[in-house]
FIKOL-648719 format. One line per 4 residues: number of its first residue (from 1); for each residue x negated, y, z negated of C-alpha. Coordinates in Angstrom, 2 decimals. Example, Ala and Ser with C-alpha at 12.3 -4.5 7.8 and 13.67 -1.06 7.14 Angstrom:
<nodes>
1) -12.30/-4.50/-7.80  -13.67/-1.06/-7.14
</nodes>
This chain:
<nodes>
1) -0.22/0.50/0.11  -1.86/3.83/1.23  -1.92/5.52/-2.41  -2.77/8.99/-3.03
5) -4.52/10.74/-5.86  -3.66/14.10/-7.24  -4.89/16.44/-9.16  -2.78/17.77/-11.64
9) -4.04/21.77/-13.82  -4.21/22.47/-16.56  -0.59/24.05/-18.23  -1.62/26.97/-20.81
13) 1.45/27.25/-21.99  2.36/23.39/-22.52  3.65/21.59/-26.43  1.44/18.24/-27.72
17) 4.82/16.19/-26.95  4.58/16.39/-22.73  0.45/14.36/-22.77  0.32/11.79/-20.39
21) 0.31/8.37/-22.36  -3.10/8.28/-23.46  -4.61/11.48/-23.55  -6.93/12.34/-26.52
25) -5.33/14.77/-29.03  -9.09/16.47/-29.44  -8.71/18.36/-26.01  -8.33/22.59/-26.29
29) -5.87/22.18/-23.35  -2.79/20.40/-22.01  -1.68/18.65/-19.21  1.57/20.10/-17.98
33) 3.08/16.97/-15.76  5.96/17.16/-13.57  7.04/14.11/-11.33  6.04/14.74/-7.64
37) 8.22/14.47/-5.33  8.10/11.54/-1.58  4.50/11.78/0.00  2.87/14.48/-1.91
41) 5.52/16.75/-2.46  7.35/18.24/-5.13  10.36/17.27/-6.55  13.06/18.94/-4.98
45) 12.89/22.90/-7.01  16.51/25.24/-6.45  14.59/27.84/-7.92  14.64/30.74/-5.88
49) 11.14/32.28/-7.22  8.91/28.51/-6.69  5.92/29.26/-5.57  4.31/28.07/-2.25
53) 3.22/25.33/-1.15  -0.26/25.16/-1.50  -2.63/22.95/0.07  -6.38/22.23/-2.45
57) -8.91/19.81/-2.27  -11.33/17.91/-4.44  -14.44/15.91/-4.73  -15.04/13.32/-7.31
61) -18.11/13.44/-8.84  -19.06/9.57/-7.98  -17.63/7.39/-5.87  -17.96/6.15/-2.42
65) -14.93/7.86/0.72  -13.25/5.44/2.69  -11.60/7.22/6.80  -10.23/5.34/9.31
69) -11.82/7.77/11.70  -9.17/9.39/14.84  -6.67/7.08/13.60  -3.29/9.29/13.14
73) -1.00/7.26/11.23  -4.07/6.02/8.72  -3.65/3.07/6.35  -5.05/2.09/2.97
77) -7.72/-0.44/2.67  -7.59/-2.93/0.19  -7.06/-2.38/-3.70  -10.11/-3.63/-4.80
81) -10.04/-5.52/-8.70  -11.89/-2.35/-10.56  -9.12/-0.14/-9.44  -10.57/1.61/-6.42
85) -8.17/3.10/-4.21  -8.35/4.28/-0.42  -7.83/7.74/0.67  -6.32/7.63/2.99
89) -6.13/11.89/5.45  -3.35/12.53/7.68  -2.88/14.28/11.30  -2.07/17.94/10.07
93) 0.99/19.07/11.44  3.02/22.06/10.55  5.79/20.75/8.03  2.83/18.42/6.48
97) -0.85/20.11/6.42  -3.92/18.63/5.57  -4.71/16.41/2.44  -7.83/14.78/1.64
101) -7.70/12.37/-0.77  -11.53/11.84/-2.74  -11.90/7.81/-3.84  -13.25/7.58/-7.44
105) -14.58/4.70/-9.69  -14.71/4.13/-13.35  -13.75/7.61/-15.44  -14.42/10.00/-12.42
109) -12.39/11.75/-10.83  -10.81/13.48/-7.64  -8.10/14.25/-5.53  -6.18/16.53/-2.78
113) -2.84/17.49/-3.80  -0.35/19.44/-1.22  2.37/20.65/-3.94  5.31/22.96/-4.75
117) 5.82/24.32/-8.44  9.40/24.08/-9.28  10.81/25.66/-11.72  13.49/24.42/-14.74
121) 16.33/24.80/-13.22  16.50/22.06/-10.49  19.53/21.18/-8.83  20.93/17.53/-8.80
125) 19.62/15.04/-6.23  20.64/12.23/-4.63  21.15/8.95/-6.45  17.67/7.28/-4.44
129) 15.82/11.30/-5.42  16.61/9.82/-8.89  14.83/6.47/-8.78  11.88/7.01/-7.16
133) 10.73/9.95/-10.30  12.17/8.15/-12.81  9.62/5.21/-10.87  7.63/8.64/-10.60
137) 7.66/9.46/-14.13  6.58/5.75/-15.41  4.23/6.02/-13.24  2.49/8.24/-14.45
141) 2.29/7.50/-18.05  0.33/3.79/-17.66  -1.72/5.23/-16.53  -4.92/5.43/-18.11
145) -6.53/8.23/-19.90  -8.93/10.52/-17.55  -11.84/13.69/-19.04  -11.06/16.83/-18.79
149) -7.88/18.65/-17.07  -7.76/15.82/-13.37  -5.48/12.89/-14.13  -4.95/10.16/-10.76
153) -1.82/10.14/-9.70  -0.85/6.89/-6.87  1.56/7.97/-5.78  4.80/4.41/-6.02
157) 7.16/5.99/-2.87  4.71/5.98/0.10  6.82/4.06/3.22  10.01/4.60/1.39
161) 11.88/4.27/4.91  11.04/1.04/3.97  13.62/0.45/1.00  16.36/1.68/2.44
165) 18.01/-0.22/5.28  20.62/1.52/6.92  20.70/5.39/7.80  22.86/6.08/5.84
169) 21.03/5.11/3.61  17.72/6.87/4.35  19.76/10.95/5.31  20.90/10.62/1.54
173) 17.87/9.88/0.30  17.11/13.72/1.88  19.53/15.49/-0.11  18.51/18.20/-1.45
177) 14.63/16.26/-1.39  11.68/18.90/0.14  11.08/15.78/2.25  10.39/16.64/5.37
181) 12.20/19.80/4.29  12.29/22.68/7.43  14.37/25.09/6.29  15.09/26.79/2.15
185) 18.14/28.57/1.52  18.44/31.11/-0.66  21.96/30.53/-1.94  24.15/32.89/-4.99
189) 22.71/36.26/-5.67  21.65/38.18/-8.87  20.20/35.54/-11.03  22.35/32.65/-10.46
193) 20.81/32.05/-7.19  19.05/28.79/-6.37  16.36/27.24/-3.06  17.46/24.89/-1.89
197) 15.76/22.31/0.83  17.29/21.11/3.90  15.97/19.84/7.05  17.59/22.04/10.74
201) 18.01/18.66/12.93  20.44/16.88/9.69  22.31/20.66/9.62  22.56/20.20/13.07
205) 23.98/16.96/13.64  27.50/17.87/10.49  28.10/21.23/12.07  28.45/23.48/14.74
209) 28.12/26.83/12.47  24.03/24.88/12.26  23.51/23.59/14.60  23.93/27.68/16.67
213) 22.53/29.20/14.36  19.31/26.81/14.65  19.94/25.95/18.19  22.00/29.34/19.78
217) 20.60/32.03/21.56  19.95/33.81/19.15  18.48/30.96/17.05  16.54/32.21/13.25
221) 12.86/31.22/12.70  12.94/32.32/9.25  12.52/28.94/6.98  14.13/30.52/3.97
225) 18.01/31.96/4.79  20.37/34.31/1.97  23.55/32.81/1.55  24.45/35.35/-1.18
229) 28.70/35.12/-0.47  28.27/30.95/-1.42  28.08/29.43/-4.32  25.70/26.87/-4.85
233) 27.25/24.27/-6.32  29.88/24.42/-3.17  26.82/24.26/-0.58  24.97/21.28/-2.86
237) 28.86/19.82/-2.04  28.27/20.49/1.73  24.77/19.16/2.10  26.02/16.19/0.44
241) 28.40/15.51/3.13  26.77/16.28/5.82  23.67/14.67/4.88  25.93/10.89/3.13
245) 29.80/11.54/4.08  30.06/11.74/-0.36  32.77/14.11/-1.09  31.55/15.98/-4.72
249) 34.48/18.21/-5.62  36.34/19.20/-8.88  39.14/21.34/-9.57  36.08/23.80/-10.38
253) 34.17/23.75/-7.74  37.04/22.63/-4.79  38.58/26.48/-3.71  34.52/27.77/-3.56
257) 33.78/24.23/-1.49  37.28/24.69/0.45  35.56/28.84/1.84  32.41/27.24/2.77
261) 33.65/24.28/4.31  35.92/26.81/6.45  32.86/29.33/7.34  30.89/26.01/8.85
265) 33.10/24.71/10.78  32.62/21.42/8.98  36.67/20.21/9.12  36.47/16.40/7.88
269) 35.59/18.59/4.40  37.98/20.83/4.38  40.64/17.72/4.94  39.39/16.35/1.68
273) 39.16/19.50/-0.40  43.37/19.63/0.73  44.00/16.30/-0.20  42.51/16.96/-3.53
277) 44.63/19.90/-3.50  47.95/18.37/-2.81  47.16/15.35/-5.69  46.58/18.08/-8.32
281) 48.67/20.50/-6.88  51.60/21.53/-10.13  54.05/24.17/-11.29  51.80/25.89/-13.41
285) 48.91/25.91/-10.04  51.15/26.41/-7.67  51.39/29.95/-6.83  47.65/30.75/-7.13
289) 46.78/27.56/-5.29  49.76/29.15/-2.62  47.77/32.72/-2.17  44.24/30.61/-1.81
293) 46.43/28.48/1.66  47.54/31.75/2.38  44.09/32.81/2.21  42.08/30.36/3.64
297) 45.00/29.52/6.63  46.16/26.04/5.36  49.87/26.10/6.75  50.83/22.25/5.34
301) 48.94/23.20/1.45  51.18/26.44/1.83  54.41/24.13/1.99  53.61/22.24/-0.54
305) 52.84/25.12/-2.71  56.60/26.49/-1.74  58.20/23.36/-1.99  56.53/23.88/-5.39
309) 57.54/26.30/-6.53  61.22/25.27/-5.37  61.75/22.43/-7.40  60.26/23.56/-10.74
313) 61.03/27.67/-9.77  61.09/28.47/-13.89  57.68/26.41/-14.92  56.58/28.13/-11.50
317) 57.03/31.66/-12.29  56.28/31.41/-16.39  52.83/30.11/-15.56  49.90/32.64/-16.12
321) 48.62/32.65/-12.66  51.81/34.36/-11.14  50.77/37.50/-12.59  47.64/37.29/-10.38
325) 49.23/36.80/-6.63  49.32/39.62/-3.97  52.07/41.38/-3.09  53.00/39.69/0.06
329) 53.00/36.27/-1.56  55.43/37.47/-3.80  57.32/38.47/-0.62  56.90/35.44/0.97
333) 58.85/33.28/-2.24  61.24/35.89/-3.27  62.75/35.91/0.51  63.34/32.40/0.09
337) 66.20/30.81/-0.49  66.12/27.61/-2.39  64.92/29.09/-5.41  65.60/27.26/-8.37
341) 65.94/29.96/-11.10  69.47/32.70/-12.14  68.39/35.25/-10.62  68.27/37.20/-14.37
345) 65.23/35.65/-14.64  63.17/36.29/-11.07  63.72/39.56/-12.17  62.18/39.28/-15.54
349) 59.58/37.32/-13.76  58.73/40.47/-10.83  59.02/43.01/-13.34  56.15/41.15/-15.52
353) 54.01/40.47/-12.22  55.11/44.63/-11.56  52.95/45.69/-15.17  50.48/43.14/-14.25
357) 50.07/45.15/-11.08  49.51/48.75/-12.59  47.67/47.90/-14.16  45.38/45.85/-11.75
361) 45.51/50.22/-10.16  44.92/51.46/-12.68  48.12/53.58/-13.03  50.66/53.32/-16.12
365) 53.15/50.62/-16.86  56.44/53.31/-15.94  59.61/52.33/-14.14  58.15/54.75/-11.98
369) 54.78/53.15/-11.42  56.52/49.45/-11.38  58.52/50.07/-8.74  56.25/51.55/-6.67
373) 53.95/48.51/-6.89  56.80/46.12/-5.79  58.01/48.39/-3.04  59.68/45.53/-0.52
377) 60.06/42.67/-2.96  62.41/45.38/-5.44  65.40/44.42/-2.56  64.38/41.08/-1.80
381) 65.51/40.14/-6.03  69.10/38.91/-5.55  71.32/41.81/-8.31  75.16/40.78/-7.75
385) 74.19/37.12/-8.01  73.91/37.61/-11.77  76.75/37.67/-14.11  78.01/41.60/-14.77
389) 75.88/40.63/-18.86  73.06/39.58/-17.73  73.07/43.08/-15.17  73.49/45.25/-18.06
393) 71.96/43.95/-19.85  68.38/43.17/-18.19  67.90/45.21/-14.51  70.76/48.07/-15.49
397) 68.78/49.60/-18.08  65.50/48.96/-17.40  65.12/52.15/-15.03  63.40/50.71/-12.72
401) 66.31/50.61/-10.52  68.20/53.96/-9.83  71.27/55.32/-10.70  72.80/55.43/-7.70
405) 71.77/51.85/-7.46  73.24/50.74/-11.22  76.61/52.14/-9.86  77.38/51.06/-6.83
409) 75.56/47.56/-8.74  78.42/47.66/-11.22  81.71/48.44/-9.03  80.18/44.91/-6.75
413) 81.09/43.65/-10.46  84.28/45.36/-11.74  86.46/45.64/-8.33  88.21/44.17/-5.17
417) 87.52/44.88/-2.67  84.25/44.93/-3.53  82.02/48.12/-1.99  78.55/47.75/0.46
421) 75.74/47.12/-1.84  72.33/47.49/-0.68  70.71/44.22/-1.94  71.36/40.45/-1.03
425) 74.61/38.49/-2.27  74.08/35.69/-0.61  73.53/32.38/-3.23  70.26/30.67/-3.43
429) 70.52/27.10/-3.43  67.15/24.97/-4.49  67.92/22.35/-2.49  67.03/21.34/1.61
433) 68.43/19.59/4.30  72.02/20.48/5.78  74.98/21.52/4.61  77.48/18.81/4.54
437) 81.92/19.62/3.74  85.33/17.10/3.16  88.45/17.84/3.86  91.08/16.43/1.51
441) 93.75/17.54/3.00  95.52/16.41/6.82  98.31/19.39/7.09  98.19/22.19/6.09
445) 101.55/24.40/4.76  102.94/27.58/3.99  103.79/29.29/0.49  101.70/28.11/-2.46
449) 101.98/30.94/-5.10  99.47/31.64/-8.32  100.62/33.18/-11.02  97.57/33.34/-13.61
453) 97.83/29.22/-13.84  94.80/27.70/-12.49  95.00/24.75/-9.58  92.81/21.60/-10.82
457) 91.61/18.42/-9.75  89.03/15.50/-10.81  86.99/14.36/-8.59  84.27/11.97/-8.58
461) 81.02/10.52/-6.11  79.46/7.50/-5.41  75.64/9.02/-4.92  74.50/12.29/-6.86
465) 74.75/15.61/-4.48  74.96/19.20/-5.75  77.82/21.00/-5.32  78.09/24.69/-3.93
469) 80.97/25.34/-3.15  84.25/25.37/-2.93  86.74/25.93/1.28  90.31/27.75/-0.45
473) 93.25/28.78/1.21  93.97/32.10/1.93  97.13/34.27/2.52  100.04/33.13/4.73
477) 100.25/37.23/5.23  97.76/38.29/6.86  94.13/40.59/6.16  93.92/40.02/2.02
481) 91.50/40.41/-0.41  90.93/37.70/-3.37  90.35/36.99/-6.79  89.03/33.78/-7.59
485) 87.12/32.75/-10.31  85.47/28.64/-9.43  84.46/26.34/-12.13  83.36/23.16/-11.95
489) 84.00/20.86/-15.57  82.56/17.60/-16.88  85.24/15.46/-17.87  84.66/13.83/-20.90
493) 82.62/16.80/-22.79  84.69/19.61/-21.43  81.39/20.84/-20.45  81.19/24.10/-18.29
497) 78.77/22.96/-15.19  79.08/26.23/-13.52  81.26/28.95/-12.57  81.92/32.29/-10.31
501) 84.00/34.43/-10.59  83.72/36.35/-7.44  86.34/36.75/-4.78  86.53/36.20/-0.81
505) 89.05/37.91/1.62  90.87/35.69/4.13  92.62/36.75/7.95  95.92/35.33/7.78
509) 95.26/32.52/9.27  94.86/28.29/7.88  91.35/27.77/7.63  89.68/27.70/4.59
513) 86.88/30.64/3.55  84.12/29.17/1.18  83.62/30.48/-2.27  79.91/29.65/-3.41
517) 78.60/28.99/-6.71  75.56/31.46/-7.56  73.19/27.83/-7.92  73.91/24.83/-7.29
521) 76.00/22.11/-9.63  74.49/18.50/-10.30  77.29/15.65/-9.29  76.47/12.14/-10.54
525) 77.95/8.94/-9.56  80.35/7.55/-11.05  81.49/9.87/-13.58  84.05/12.56/-13.35
529) 84.48/15.99/-12.70  86.82/18.54/-12.70  87.10/21.33/-10.17  89.06/23.96/-10.91
533) 89.53/27.46/-8.92  91.60/30.52/-10.80  93.32/33.08/-7.38  94.38/36.42/-7.91
537) 96.38/37.65/-4.46  99.08/36.50/-3.13  101.29/33.93/-1.95  98.55/31.39/0.53
541) 98.69/28.67/3.01  98.80/24.89/0.97  97.43/21.60/2.03  99.23/18.04/1.50
545) 98.77/15.18/3.10  95.87/14.65/0.45  93.61/11.67/0.57  92.20/9.81/-2.55
549) 89.17/8.32/-0.94  87.20/10.66/1.38  84.18/9.35/2.63  81.54/12.02/4.78
553) 78.69/9.55/7.14  75.12/11.07/7.14  74.73/12.09/11.25  71.42/10.82/11.51
557) 71.10/8.69/8.75  74.51/6.68/8.37  73.98/7.64/4.74  77.54/7.76/3.14
561) 78.47/9.38/0.31  81.95/9.06/-0.94  84.53/11.45/-2.56  87.69/10.19/-5.60
565) 89.77/12.71/-6.61  92.42/11.96/-9.13  95.72/13.82/-10.46  93.94/16.04/-13.09
569) 95.57/16.24/-16.55  97.40/19.05/-18.67  98.46/22.35/-15.89  97.00/22.42/-12.95
573) 99.20/24.99/-11.41  100.67/22.09/-8.82  98.05/21.07/-7.62  97.38/16.93/-7.08
577) 96.55/14.06/-5.16  98.57/14.64/-2.24  98.68/18.37/-2.34  97.60/21.89/-3.54
581) 94.57/23.95/-3.53  90.95/23.36/-3.08  91.10/21.68/0.95  87.66/20.95/0.78
585) 84.43/20.36/-1.43  81.10/21.57/-0.04  77.86/20.19/-1.19  73.79/18.29/-0.10
589) 72.73/15.12/-0.97
</nodes>
C-alpha cells in the first residue's frame, strides 16, 4: 500500500490531553494533531477563514530515498520489517501540487505535507468521510513517539476508490470533502459564513444553474464563490442531494432548502421539500405555509393549505402565524366561500391581524389605522351573515366601520324589505363539491296561510350530509317580501342545531325560493331532525301529493341519499308528509 509521511507542526496553544499516544510529557511544547483527509488533504473545513493549502518539503536526517523515475502514477515499494516507508512523488497538477516524501529509519524522520488548516467550526461530512477520519485518528494514536516536533503519519485511506463499489458511494464520499475539490463556496453572511468545498463536475451534472455558472458563456473562473443569500444548512442539504440522492430536510430547514433548490433549479429536491410540507401540514402552521407557498409559486401546496384552513378555520385563525401573513394572503382567504367559521370570529381575527400589521408599519393601533391597513380586506368580511346581537356587540362598537355603514347594517338586520348594503351577504359554506336538493311534493296548489305558527316536518337520512338551506313557496298575490325564521332541531334533545332569521323576495310564481342557513348543519344518518320555517307574509302556494321517501342519486358517482319524512308532533300549521310548506331541502354530501 502507498504511504504518505506527514509533518505536524508544533502548536503553541495546545493542552497535554491533545498529545498523540506515547508522546513524552517532558517536552516544552506539544503537538496539535488533526486528522488529515484522504491523499494528504485536511478534513473538510466549513470555516470561511481557513488558510490556503501549503506545500512544504522536509528532509530527514537519515534514511534512503526510493523514487520511481518517470512514473506518473507511482506505487510504493514493499514495506520492510523495520518500518521503513517508501517515498512517493506524485505528478504535479493544478489540483494536486507536488508532494515529496522522505524515507526514514529508526527515530529519525522527515516528511513533505500538503495540508489545509481547518477551523473549529467544521460541518459534518458523509458517513464514509467520518469513518475515514476515525481510522486516521486511530492510526495517529497508535504511532510511536518521535523526537522534537516531528511525527510520522501514515495515510490509511490511499486508494479510497477501491473501497467504494458504486459510483453513488464514490460521489457520496466526495460530499463536503476537500479531496479533489476545485471550488469553494462562502455560504451565509456575517459571523455565520461557512466555507464549503465542492466539485464543479458534480454540481454541473445535477444543476443547470451550476452548469451555466462553470461552463457557460460567462463562466466564472473564481475558486471561491460567495453566496450570502443562502443558509449553510440548506446549501449542504442541496449538495448532499446532488452527490448522493439523499434527502436531509427537517422542520427548521425545509423552507430554506426549498428556496435553495429553486434557486439552483433542482426540481427533484423541490418535490421532496413540498412533500415534506404536505405531510407536516397542520392547522397551526397552515397560514405560514400558505404564505411561503404563494411566495415560492407552489400552487399545489397553496391549495392544500387553503383546504386545511377551510376544514379547521377556527384553529388556523387562532394560531400565532396568522398575524404574520401578508395582506394578499389575507384577502385570498377572506374571498373564500368555504370557510367553516362564524363571521364574527372572522372579524375578530381580522382585527388582530390589523393590530399586528399596524405595528409592523410603525402605526398606532387606532380604529382609523386598522381600517387603513385592512384596505380591501375589510369589504370581504360578510357582516350581513352575523346576528344582530353579534354585530352590535362587536363590529358596531369597534370604530373600524363608518357611522353610515353601521346604520345601513342595522337596517339590514331589522327591516323588510332589506336595504342594499356594501358588504357581501352570500353565505359561506365549508363544503366542497356540488350542491344537491330534493323536492318532496309532486304538485303545487294555492292558498296557504300564516298566523305566526311554524311549519314543521320531521326527517332522517341514510348517510351523513350537510343541510345549507330550504326551498320555500312564495306568495300567490304577485311579487312579495317575506320575513322568515328557519331552523333545524334535533328531535330527541330538542336542540336547535342551526337557524337564520332572514327574509326573501318572491315573484308570485309557484317556484320555490331559497332561504339559507348562515352555516351548514351536519345531519347524521338514522337520526331524527325537524325542519322548521316560521313565515310572516301573505298567503302562499303549498305542495300536495307528498312522498314519504325521496332519493337523490349523484350523477357522477351514483351515490344515493335517501330522505324519510314523518309527521312532527305538535302544532305544525298544517304541514305534514302529504301537503304543506318546506317543499325543498338543499344540502351537500
